[in-house]
Each structure stands twice: as structure tokens, then as C-alpha cells.
Backbone as a ProteinNet text record, in pm:
[ID]
protein_1_A
[PRIMARY]
MAEGDVMHVGRRVYVSNLAWRTSWQDLKDWCREVGEVVYANVIKDDTGRSKGWGIVEFATPEEAVQAINTLNGTELGGRTILVREDREDRDVKQYNEQNGVEPAPRAPRAPRAPRGGGGGGRGRGRGPPPAAAAAEGGESQSSGTQVVVHGLPWSYTWKELKDLIAGANFTNIERADIAYGRDGRSRGYGTVKFQDEETAQAAIEHFNGSDLEGRTLQVKIDQYA
[TERTIARY]
85.3	0	88.1	61.3	143.8	120.4	222.3	209.4	93.9	10.6	-104.5	-232.4	-222.1	-340.9	-403.7	-535.1	-607.4	-679.7	-664.9	-735.1	-865.1	-976.6	-1106.3	-1154.1	-1167.5	-1208.5	-1332.1	-1430.2	-1549.9	-1524.7	-1630.8	-1616.8	-1603.4	-1615.8	-1613	-1482.6	-1433.6	-1314.5	-1346.7	-1273.5	-1287	-1171.7	-1203.4	-1103.1	-1104.8	-989.4	-985.5	-875.8	-876	-784.3	-811.9	-938.2	-976.6	-973.5	-939	-947.7	-1094.7	-1122.3	-1261.8	-1334.1	-1258.9	-1322.3	-1341.9	-1288.1	-1301.5	-1446.9	-1505.4	-1644.9	-1651.7	-1772.9	-1789.6	-1747.8	-1769.9	-1730.3	-1578.4	-1509.3	-1362.6	-1312.2	-1374	-1333.8	-1359.1	-1474.7	-1508.9	-1412.3	-1383.3	-1292.1	-1153.1	-1108.4	-975.9	-967.9	-1074.6	-1074.5	-1096	-1144.8	-1163.1	-1030.8	-920.2	-789.5	-761.8	-828.4	-797.8	-913.5	-1031	-1142.9	-1273.7	-1378.2	-1512	-1578.6	-1606.8	-1669	-1820.2	-1890.6	-2037	-2102.2	-2022.7	-2078.6	-1963.9	-1983.2	-1884.8	-1959.6	-1914.8	-1982.3	-1883.2	-1887.8	-1809.9	-1906.7	-1875.8	-1966.6	-1960.6	-2078.4	-2087.6	-2161.7	-2137.2	-2208.7	-2340.9	-2411.4	-2543.5	-2539.2	-2422.4	-2411.2	-2371.8	-2346.8	-2306.2	-2156.7	-2080.1	-1933.4	-1879.6	-1782.2	-1722.1	-1657.7	-1670.4	-1603.9	-1463.6	-1424	-1288.4	-1269.4	-1380.4	-1368.4	-1487.2	-1472	-1579.9	-1573.7	-1671.2	-1682.6	-1689.1	-1614.9	-1618.3	-1645.5	-1740.3	-1771.9	-1734.9	-1658.7	-1616.1	-1704.3	-1688.7	-1768.4	-1727.7	-1600.1	-1551.7	-1461.5	-1448.1	-1354.4	-1210.2	-1175.3	-1039.2	-1002.4	-1099.4	-1073.9	-1058.3	-1132.4	-1117.5	-977.7	-928.1	-792.4	-689.8	-712.9	-622.8	-620.4	-736.8	-743.7	-661.1	-672.7	-596.2	-447.1	-407.6	-265.6	-205.8	-288.3	-237.4	-254.6	-370.8	-403.8	-365.6	-354.1	-318.7	-182.2	-179.2	-55.1	-27.5	-117	-100.3	-176.3	-165.9	-223.9	-351.7	-440.8	-563.1	-594.9	-605.1	-635.9	-528.5	-403.1	-293.6	-275.5	-348.1	-336.4	-303	-228.8	-195.4	-314.3	-367.6	-492.7	-466.7	-548.8	-543.3	-659.8	-629.5	-732.7	-718.6	-827.2	-827	-960.8	-971	-1097.5	-1204.7	-1327.7	-1440.1	-1481.4	-1455.1	-1482.1	-1630.8	-1713.3	-1858	-1917.1	-1831.3	-1879	-1969.4	-2088	-2186.4	-2139.2	-2061.6	-2012.4	-1914.1	-1826	-1729.4	-1801.4	-1898.5	-1973.5	-2043.6	-2103.6	-2173.4	-2075.4	-1957.3	-1856.8	-1814.3	-1788.1	-1743.5	-1848.6	-1976.6	-2083.7	-2096	-2082.6	-2097.6	-1980	-1862.2	-1742.3	-1689.3	-1767	-1727.9	-1605	-1580.7	-1464.2	-1499.7	-1423.3	-1447.7	-1384.6	-1458.3	-1399.9	-1283.5	-1189.4	-1073.4	-1117.9	-1067	-1108.7	-1062.3	-1143.6	-1107.1	-1063.6	-975.3	-929.3	-1043.9	-1053.9	-1162	-1150.1	-1263	-1263.5	-1327.6	-1282.1	-1338.6	-1481.4	-1570.3	-1710.1	-1723.5	-1815.7	-1838.8	-1932.8	-1914.7	-2009.2	-2140.6	-2255.6	-2386.6	-2400.1	-2464.4	-2491.1	-2639.8	-2684.1	-2826.2	-2869	-2991.1	-3044.1	-3092.4	-3103.9	-3149.5	-3298.6	-3347.6	-3489.7	-3544.4	-3673.5	-3738.1	-3679.6	-3642.8	-3591.4	-3441.1	-3369.5	-3223	-3171.3	-3055.7	-2997	-2932.7	-2911.1	-2852.2	-2700.2	-2639.8	-2494.6	-2442.1	-2350.6	-2287.4	-2346.8	-2455.3	-2516.8	-2573.4	-2609.2	-2663.7	-2800.8	-2843.3	-2976.7	-3080.5	-3201.8	-3304.3	-3330.4	-3336.7	-3367.5	-3261.9	-3133.5	-3025.6	-3025.8	-3052.1	-3051.6	-3159	-3277.2	-3386.1	-3358	-3300.4	-3272	-3173.6	-3074.4	-2976.2	-3040.8	-3147.6	-3211.8	-3307	-3326.8	-3415.8	-3549.2	-3656.3	-3789.8	-3827.8	-3904.2	-3950.8	-4086.9	-4160.5	-4292.7	-4308.4	-4350.6	-4361.9	-4477.4	-4451.6	-4557.1	-4647.3	-4595.6	-4671.7	-4667.7	-4591.9	-4587.8	-4455.5	-4359.2	-4229.5	-4205	-4153.4	-4125.5	-3975.5	-3928.1	-3789.8	-3789.4	-3701.4	-3693.6	-3558.5	-3559.7	-3438.1	-3424.2	-3299.2	-3273.5	-3247.5	-3213.7	-3186.8	-3051.3	-3037.5	-2906.5	-2806.4	-2680.6	-2579.3	-2560.5	-2590.1	-2566.1	-2681	-2790.2	-2908.6	-2883.3	-2931.4	-2925.9	-3064.7	-3074.8	-3205.7	-3299.8	-3242.2	-3324.9	-3383.6	-3304.5	-3354.8	-3459.1	-3438.3	-3537.5	-3669.5	-3659.1	-3780.3	-3852.4	-3776.1	-3836.4	-3901.3	-3839.7	-3896.5	-4035.1	-4046.8	-4175.2	-4275.5	-4231.4	-4321.2	-4368.8	-4287	-4323.7	-4442.6	-4477.9	-4595.8	-4714.5	-4710	-4818.2	-4832.2	-4724.6	-4722.7	-4650.2	-4726.9	-4666.5	-4655.2	-4723.9	-4717.2	-4601.2	-4480.4	-4358.1	-4295.2	-4267.7	-4203	-4052.2	-3994.2	-3849.6	-3811.2	-3691.7	-3636.4	-3488.8	-3440.4	-3301.8	-3241	-3110.4	-3033.2	-2943.8	-2935.3	-2847.4	-2706.8	-2608.4	-2469.1	-2387.4	-2285.4	-2194.3	-2089.2	-2000.8	-1895.6	-1798.5	-1791.3	-1701.2	-1765.4	-1888.4	-1955.4	-2029.2	-2029.3	-2096.6	-2237.7	-2327.2	-2465.5	-2472.8	-2565.2	-2587.4	-2700	-2748.7	-2847.9	-2990.8	-3015.4	-3153	-3171.3	-3296.9	-3327.8	-3465	-3505.4	-3635.5	-3711.3	-3842.1	-3928.5	-4037.6	-4053.4	-4156.8	-4269.6	-4391.8	-4510.7	-4586.9	-4689.1	-4768.2	-4875.3	-4907.8	-5011.1	-4985.2	-5047.7	-5027.2	-5085.9	-5197.5	-5262.9	-5171.6	-5102.5	-5013.3	-4893.6	-4844	-4732.3	-4771	-4891	-4937.5	-4957.7	-5008.6	-5030.4	-4897.3	-4795.5	-4663.1	-4603.7	-4625.9	-4577.6	-4642.4	-4772.9	-4845.4	-4799.5	-4764.4	-4725.3	-4582.6	-4489.2	-4347.8	-4290.2	-4346.1	-4287.5	-4289.4	-4173.1	-4162.3	-4142.2	-4140.8	-4120.9	-3972.8	-3944.7	-3807.3	-3756	-3631.2	-3567	-3423.4	-3397.9	-3264	-3208.8	-3293.9	-3251.7	-3251.2	-3295.3	-3300.4	-3445.1	-3478.2	-3613.5	-3626	-3718.6	-3737.8	-3816.7	-3777.5	-3850.8	-3888.6	-4015.8	-4065.3	-4154.8	-4128.2	-4206.4	-4209.2	-4299.1	-4308.3	-4181.6	-4129	-4013.9	-4064.2	-4021.2	-4069.2	-4003.3	-3906.5	-3833.3	-3849.8	-3952.4	-3971.9	-4119.9
-119.5	0	123.5	216.4	335.4	429.1	516.1	611	705.9	728.2	817.1	742.9	613.4	535	495	472.3	431.3	300.2	203.9	77.6	85.6	76.4	84	-57.8	-88.4	-220.2	-206	-291	-289.8	-366.7	-415.7	-487.2	-637.7	-684.4	-828.6	-870.4	-987.7	-1043.4	-1182.7	-1220.8	-1351.5	-1438.2	-1555.5	-1643.8	-1776.9	-1814	-1936.3	-2031.1	-2151.3	-2261.2	-2318.5	-2313.3	-2370.8	-2523.1	-2584	-2730.3	-2770.3	-2886.8	-2930.1	-2939.2	-2969.2	-2986.1	-2853.8	-2743.1	-2614.1	-2566.5	-2538.4	-2494.6	-2342.4	-2290.3	-2145.6	-2095.7	-2178.6	-2139.2	-2132.8	-2231.5	-2228.4	-2101	-2068.2	-1950	-1822.8	-1817.5	-1700.1	-1682.6	-1791.7	-1784.8	-1740.6	-1788.9	-1752.7	-1604.3	-1550.1	-1409.9	-1314.8	-1366.8	-1282.6	-1228.8	-1286.2	-1239.5	-1096.6	-1052.7	-920.1	-821.3	-865.9	-772.6	-840	-759.3	-809.3	-866.7	-994.9	-1063.6	-1061.3	-1005.9	-1000.8	-1109	-1170.8	-1275.5	-1359	-1489.9	-1579.8	-1696.8	-1739	-1849.6	-1925.9	-2057.9	-2143.4	-2196.8	-2174.6	-2210.8	-2361	-2421.1	-2565.6	-2594.9	-2714.1	-2753.2	-2819	-2871.7	-2929	-3052.7	-3116.3	-3235	-3201.1	-3072	-3030.1	-3028.6	-3056.6	-3056.2	-2915.5	-2876.1	-2743.3	-2726	-2605	-2572.9	-2517.2	-2506.6	-2462.5	-2312.3	-2237.6	-2092.4	-2038.9	-1914.7	-1855.8	-1704.7	-1643.3	-1498	-1460.2	-1356.6	-1305.5	-1155.9	-1111	-968.5	-916.4	-807	-744.7	-623.6	-572	-457.2	-330.4	-319	-198.3	-235.1	-145.8	-169.8	-180.6	-105.4	-109.4	-249.9	-317.7	-453.4	-549.9	-524.7	-608	-591.8	-467.9	-443.1	-511.5	-503	-567.6	-719	-776.6	-920.8	-957.8	-877	-903.3	-894.3	-789.9	-767.8	-867.8	-915.3	-1001.2	-1150.5	-1188.8	-1330.6	-1392.1	-1312.7	-1368.3	-1436.7	-1561.6	-1637.1	-1713.4	-1699.5	-1775.9	-1907.5	-1991.3	-2125.4	-2137.4	-2218.2	-2257.6	-2400.6	-2487.7	-2627.3	-2695.8	-2651.6	-2714.3	-2667.3	-2562.1	-2512.3	-2363.4	-2319.6	-2177.9	-2105.1	-2009.1	-1943.6	-1815.2	-1792.4	-1670.7	-1580.4	-1456.2	-1359.9	-1235	-1193.8	-1071.7	-1001.8	-882.4	-810.9	-888.3	-877.7	-939.2	-845.1	-883.3	-795.3	-776.1	-857.7	-842.8	-765.1	-709.3	-637.6	-522.2	-514.8	-413	-271.8	-257.2	-124.8	-71.5	-159.4	-118.9	-83.8	-164.5	-137.7	-2.5	26.8	154.6	270.8	257.5	363	385.1	276.7	288	356.4	321	381	530.2	568.7	709.4	795.1	733.6	810.1	781.4	709	684.5	598.1	508.8	421.4	294.9	266.4	146.1	26.3	-85.6	-203.8	-256.8	-319.7	-375.8	-485.7	-486.8	-589.9	-726.7	-827	-963.5	-1037	-1130.5	-1208	-1290.5	-1303	-1381.7	-1527.9	-1592.9	-1732.6	-1813.2	-1934.7	-2021.1	-2054.8	-2065.8	-2098.2	-2236.8	-2249.2	-2378.4	-2462.8	-2592	-2681.6	-2676.5	-2690.5	-2683.6	-2792.4	-2755.6	-2851	-2859.5	-2977.1	-2994.4	-2928.3	-2871	-2809.6	-2915.8	-2879.9	-2975	-2993.3	-3106.6	-3132.5	-3143.5	-3117	-3134.8	-3048.2	-2925	-2833.9	-2830.1	-2901.1	-2898.1	-2768.4	-2722.9	-2599.1	-2617.4	-2507.4	-2513.4	-2515.9	-2501.9	-2496.7	-2377.2	-2399.7	-2288.6	-2263.7	-2326.6	-2305.3	-2165.8	-2118.8	-1985.3	-1974.3	-1855.7	-1838.8	-1866.9	-1907.8	-1944.2	-1835.5	-1708.3	-1600.7	-1590.6	-1599.6	-1587.6	-1705.2	-1825	-1942.6	-1933.8	-1884.4	-1873.3	-1765.3	-1653.4	-1543.2	-1585.1	-1666.9	-1712	-1800.9	-1865.5	-1957.1	-1890.3	-1759.5	-1689.2	-1660.4	-1683.1	-1649.2	-1736.1	-1677.4	-1751.2	-1698.9	-1782.1	-1743.4	-1788.3	-1696.1	-1727.1	-1823.1	-1918.8	-2011.2	-1948.8	-1842.9	-1778.4	-1852.6	-1963.1	-2043.7	-2030.7	-1956.5	-1940.9	-1794.5	-1769.5	-1633.2	-1616.7	-1492.5	-1457.3	-1379.2	-1417.5	-1354.3	-1283.2	-1149.9	-1070.8	-1021.4	-995.9	-942.2	-1047.8	-1168.9	-1276.4	-1255.7	-1296.6	-1292.7	-1375.6	-1333.8	-1401.9	-1547	-1576.7	-1711.9	-1807.6	-1758	-1841.7	-1953.2	-2074.5	-2189.1	-2214.3	-2303.2	-2335.1	-2389.7	-2465.3	-2524.4	-2415.3	-2314.4	-2206.3	-2123	-2103.5	-2031.3	-2109.3	-2237.9	-2321.5	-2321.5	-2332.1	-2332.3	-2197.8	-2089	-1955.6	-1946.1	-1992.3	-1985.5	-2081.5	-2203.5	-2304.2	-2264.6	-2187.6	-2144.8	-2051.7	-1994.9	-1907.8	-1983.9	-2116	-2205.9	-2215.7	-2184.3	-2210.8	-2344.3	-2452	-2584.9	-2654.6	-2606.5	-2675.8	-2623.5	-2637.1	-2591	-2707.9	-2688.1	-2792	-2790.8	-2670.3	-2659.5	-2518.2	-2504.5	-2374	-2374.9	-2263.4	-2254.7	-2121.7	-2122.2	-2000.1	-1976	-1851.8	-1817.8	-1791.2	-1853.1	-1835.8	-1775.5	-1697.1	-1641.8	-1744.4	-1706.3	-1797.1	-1834.3	-1747.3	-1775.4	-1863.7	-1908	-1997.9	-1928.5	-1794.3	-1720.3	-1680.5	-1677.9	-1639.3	-1499	-1480	-1347.8	-1274	-1331	-1262	-1276.7	-1369.3	-1393.7	-1540.1	-1580.2	-1718.1	-1728	-1849.4	-1872.3	-1980.6	-1968.9	-2069.9	-2104.3	-2231.9	-2276.7	-2343.9	-2297.7	-2353.7	-2441.9	-2508.1	-2597.8	-2524.5	-2400.9	-2326.5	-2176.5	-2100.4	-1956.4	-1883.7	-1935	-1867.6	-1861.6	-1970.9	-1972.6	-1880.3	-1876.3	-1787.6	-1641.7	-1602.3	-1465	-1436.3	-1534.9	-1516.7	-1500	-1574	-1562.3	-1424.1	-1371.3	-1236.5	-1134.6	-1143.9	-1050.2	-1060.9	-1180.5	-1201.7	-1154.4	-1184.7	-1161.4	-1033.4	-984.2	-866.5	-745.2	-684.5	-569.2	-604.2	-732.8	-772.9	-770.3	-773.4	-765.2	-903.7	-931.6	-1057.7	-1027.9	-1041.7	-1017.8	-882.1	-780.3	-644.9	-610.2	-702.2	-676.7	-681.4	-596.8	-590.9	-683.4	-776.8	-872.8	-810.3	-844.3	-806.3	-935.2	-959.3	-1084.4	-1054.8	-1122.4	-1100.4	-1228.4	-1232.9	-1348.3	-1357.1	-1478.3	-1501.3	-1503.6	-1406.8	-1394.5	-1492.9	-1570.1	-1662.1	-1807.9	-1837	-1976.1	-2005.3
0	0	0	-93.1	-106.1	10.6	36.6	146.2	120.1	219.8	203.8	173.2	129.5	104.6	236.8	233.5	353.3	323.7	412.4	396.3	475.2	404.6	470.9	501.9	628.3	673.7	760	736.3	818.6	947.1	1005.8	1133.1	1114.6	991.5	965.7	898.4	936.5	872.7	820.1	716.6	652.8	701	755.9	814.6	738.9	682.4	601.6	647.8	586.6	619.7	758.1	799.2	928.3	922.3	1033.4	1044	1039	983.7	967.5	1102.1	1207.8	1339.8	1413.8	1360	1427.7	1422.3	1537.4	1545.6	1550.9	1540.7	1550.2	1688.4	1791.6	1926.6	1938.8	1876.7	1876.5	1808.6	1696.2	1620.5	1701	1766.9	1846.8	1963.3	2033.7	2148.3	2103.7	1988.4	1936	1903.7	1845.8	1805.6	1922.9	2034.7	2152.7	2206.1	2161.5	2206.8	2161.9	2053.7	1998.5	2009.7	2053.2	2062.6	2095.7	2101.7	2134.4	2009.8	2013.6	1900.3	1917.9	1821.1	1828.5	1743.9	1655.4	1568.5	1514.1	1510.9	1450.3	1388.5	1270.9	1204.6	1117.6	1126	1036.9	931.5	805.8	698.1	671.8	655.4	632.8	503	448.8	328.2	366.7	267.1	292.6	382.4	392.2	476.7	619.5	645.4	778.8	799.1	694.4	703.4	681	762.5	750.1	613.4	557.9	432	454.3	581.8	611.3	618.1	623.8	637.9	714.7	764.1	842.6	840.4	905.2	915.2	1063	1099.9	1237.4	1232	1312.8	1320.2	1458.5	1459.3	1584.2	1616.1	1736	1778.3	1704.4	1665.3	1598.5	1481.5	1381.1	1271	1319	1424.7	1476.1	1525.5	1587.4	1634.2	1517.4	1409.1	1289	1229.8	1224	1175	1265.3	1396.8	1492.5	1470.1	1439.3	1413.8	1290.9	1185.2	1062.7	1089.9	1161.1	1187.1	1285.1	1377.6	1485.3	1457.2	1405.2	1393.3	1259.3	1155.6	1024.7	1030.7	988.5	988.3	1116	1214.9	1339.1	1328.3	1432.3	1426.1	1508.3	1457.7	1529	1488	1584.7	1553.8	1472.2	1488.5	1416.6	1273.7	1233.5	1096.4	1097.7	995.9	982.5	921.5	994.1	956.6	877.9	777.3	698	737.8	772.5	813.4	728.1	665.1	583.8	598.8	540.4	544.7	469	515	444.2	331.3	208.5	94.6	69.2	136.2	123.2	240.4	327.2	445.7	405.4	464.9	426.4	461.4	570.6	607.9	504.3	455.5	354	224.2	186.6	63.5	71.7	188.4	204.3	194.4	257	250.3	105	33.4	-104.8	-192	-170.1	-248.6	-220.6	-94.3	-55.9	-100.7	-116.9	-150.1	-290.2	-368.4	-505.8	-521.1	-423.7	-429	-506	-609.9	-688.6	-618.9	-608.4	-545.7	-627.1	-559.1	-628.3	-723.1	-846.9	-942.8	-898.7	-928.6	-894.6	-1020.4	-1002.1	-1116.1	-1171.3	-1305.2	-1363.6	-1325.6	-1310.9	-1273.7	-1383.9	-1399.5	-1502	-1465.8	-1565.8	-1536.3	-1477.7	-1385.5	-1320.7	-1405.6	-1394.8	-1460.4	-1386.6	-1458.4	-1392.5	-1286.8	-1177.2	-1070.3	-1046	-1011.9	-988	-860.2	-857.9	-736.7	-641	-514.9	-415.2	-422	-378.5	-380.3	-240.2	-225.8	-97.2	10.7	-24.4	76.5	84.8	-1.2	3.4	-56.1	-7.6	-57.7	-193.2	-263.5	-396	-391.5	-276.3	-271.5	-346.4	-444.6	-512.3	-649.3	-682.9	-813.3	-824.4	-948.1	-966	-904	-860.6	-806	-912.5	-872.7	-969.4	-1071.2	-1026.7	-1119.4	-1227.4	-1188.3	-1284.8	-1380.5	-1329.3	-1413.7	-1520.1	-1480.6	-1576.3	-1679.3	-1631.9	-1722.1	-1829.7	-1793.5	-1890.1	-1995	-1958.3	-2051.5	-2147.5	-2136.5	-2227.9	-2164.2	-2238.2	-2190.1	-2070.9	-1983.5	-1866.6	-1825.4	-1757.4	-1711.8	-1568	-1482.8	-1342.1	-1315.5	-1227.2	-1186.9	-1081.3	-1014.4	-908.3	-777.1	-773.4	-651.1	-576.4	-632.6	-567.9	-534.4	-413.4	-370.3	-348.3	-364.3	-334.8	-204.3	-113	18.6	30.3	27.7	42.2	186.9	228.7	361.9	466.4	423.1	519.4	587.5	712.4	777.5	698	696.5	616.3	658.2	784.3	834.8	804.8	750.8	730.7	629.1	662.6	572.3	515.9	417.2	360.6	469	564.5	669.9	758.6	793.6	878.3	804	673.7	594.5	589.9	566.8	562.5	697.2	806	939.3	970.5	922.5	943.4	881.2	757.1	686.3	747.9	775	831.9	970.7	1041.4	1175.7	1179.5	1062.8	1054.2	996.2	1007.7	964.8	812.7	738.8	594.9	576.5	582.2	588.9	454.3	351.1	221.1	137.3	193.3	127.6	52	-74.5	-153.6	-136.8	-130	-112.4	-72.1	-16.9	16.7	-19.8	-72.5	-117	-74.5	-51.4	-27	-147.7	-194	-305.5	-253.1	-317.1	-277.6	-391.3	-355.5	-454.5	-492	-584.1	-629	-517	-415.4	-304.1	-198.3	-223.3	-130.4	-18.8	-19.2	87.3	44.8	142.6	115.9	57.1	-37.1	-96.1	-23.4	86.6	168.3	120.2	28.6	-12.5	-49.8	-58.9	-93.9	-157.1	-190	-251.6	-175.5	-178.5	-117.7	-217.8	-248.1	-342.4	-266.7	-293.8	-230.1	-329.2	-279	-363.2	-442.6	-401.9	-474	-465.1	-555.3	-563.3	-443.2	-391.1	-279.1	-156.9	-128.8	-13.9	-36.3	-159	-190.5	-165.4	-210	-188.5	-40.3	31.9	175.5	248.6	205.2	266.9	241.2	121.7	89.8	182.3	198.4	284.4	429.5	470.7	611.3	638.6	548.4	577.3	517.2	407.3	343.2	436.7	457.1	546	692	724.5	864.2	900.3	1030.1	1079.6	1116.1	1077.5	1113.3	1155.3	1284.3	1339.7	1297.5	1302.5	1271.5	1124.3	1038.8	895.1	847.6	750.3	696.6	576.8	584.6	476.1	361.8	240.3	120.5	49	36.9	-19.5	-138.9	-249.8	-371.8	-454.5	-550.8	-640	-725.3	-739.5	-826.4	-971.1	-1049.7	-1186.5	-1282.4	-1233.1	-1320.3	-1280.9	-1200.5	-1159.3	-1144.5
[MASK]
+++++++++++++++++++++++++++++++++++++++++++++++++++++++++++++++++++++++++++++++++++++++++++++++++++++++++++++++++++++++++++++++++++++++++++++++++++++++++++++++++++++++++++++++++++++++++++++++++++++++++++++++++++++++++++++++++

């Protein structure tokens, strides 16, 4: 970094190369050495196996910087851990938008081979979100039975999304999915498919504009499914 440059870091850091047995509690306890941890999560796949990375949110950006400077390259669970800023941090994105800062370009990645979506409520893993998949295929017509839910907590899985909807007595759910980016992290939204249009509309009326863990949900019909 050149002299005079400023590194803008939010409160969240990305932690990788975790041992498969490292839990979110292990990660949280380890990061407490440098500051107050308000959130820690180890990302898992659909089988419940750790993907070897996680997200930690501190009380202040200064503590996040301290974590990067202090913990990066140290050991946890017998492995050398990599700690860097979370490039998806909402605070950093907001700062960049307000100050006209362009995000650093990422190296192009080879396209992934198509993967089948999960059935009966299984998550899509790293596949494209339903809307994007349909758009790539050309014309599409909405069935009126699937809704898109925006504003989900980053840690939410397809199971938690399904339980959230079912908990409001919407029990005729065919499946629920979370949309993930190429890096395997949640994009903060998902889809829920019902057995009929009436239930989908009722779910929109019930959940749209409601609060979930400090975030406002936006629920609408999926126009591509």
C-alpha cells in the first residue's frame, strides 16, 4: 500500500484454512484475544461438514484491523490461519458507495459446470440463483408459486429459511433454497416454493416488510420460476 493510502475495513473479517473440526465457538474464542466478538460463524455444506472458512464480526472496525494484523498467519487447531478483510462487508460497501470508491477488481474465474439443485428443501450450494438461471435460458414465465426472500441474515441456511416460513403455519412448502456467490458465501436472499399460488401470496403478505434479526425482509413473487 502506497504512502497516504487508507485501507477501509469494516467490522467483519474472513477467516480461512480452518481445520474441519473447528467450530464457531472455537473460532469465536480464538478471536476474543484481539477484541469483542459479536458474531462468529463457520460455513458448512449441505451435509453439515465445515467448508474450512468462516466470518467473524467485531464490535468496531479497529478490532477487525487488529485481528488481521495479529491473527493472520497464526495457528488454530494445528493449521496456519489466513485472516483478511471481508470484501462483502456491508459497512465497507456503504462507505465505497458514498465516496465513489471502486472495489478492487477480482481475477476472472473459469465458469463452473452446472450442478443440480437440491430437492425437498435442500440448498442449492454454489449453483446460480433461480432467477439468474432462468434469465440465462431466455424467456420464462412465473408459476406464481415461488417467492424470493431478500434481507436474510448471512448465516441463514435453507433449513432455517424453511423453518422460518413453516413457523408461521405455511406448511405446504415444496423446497427452500439459499443463493450463494462464487465464493460460497450467502448473498443474503433465498427462494421458497409452495404448492399453490394462494399460499405464496399469503406468505408475501405475512413476511414482506417484517423484521428478522434487525433486517427488513422483502418478499415477492419469483418472476423466473
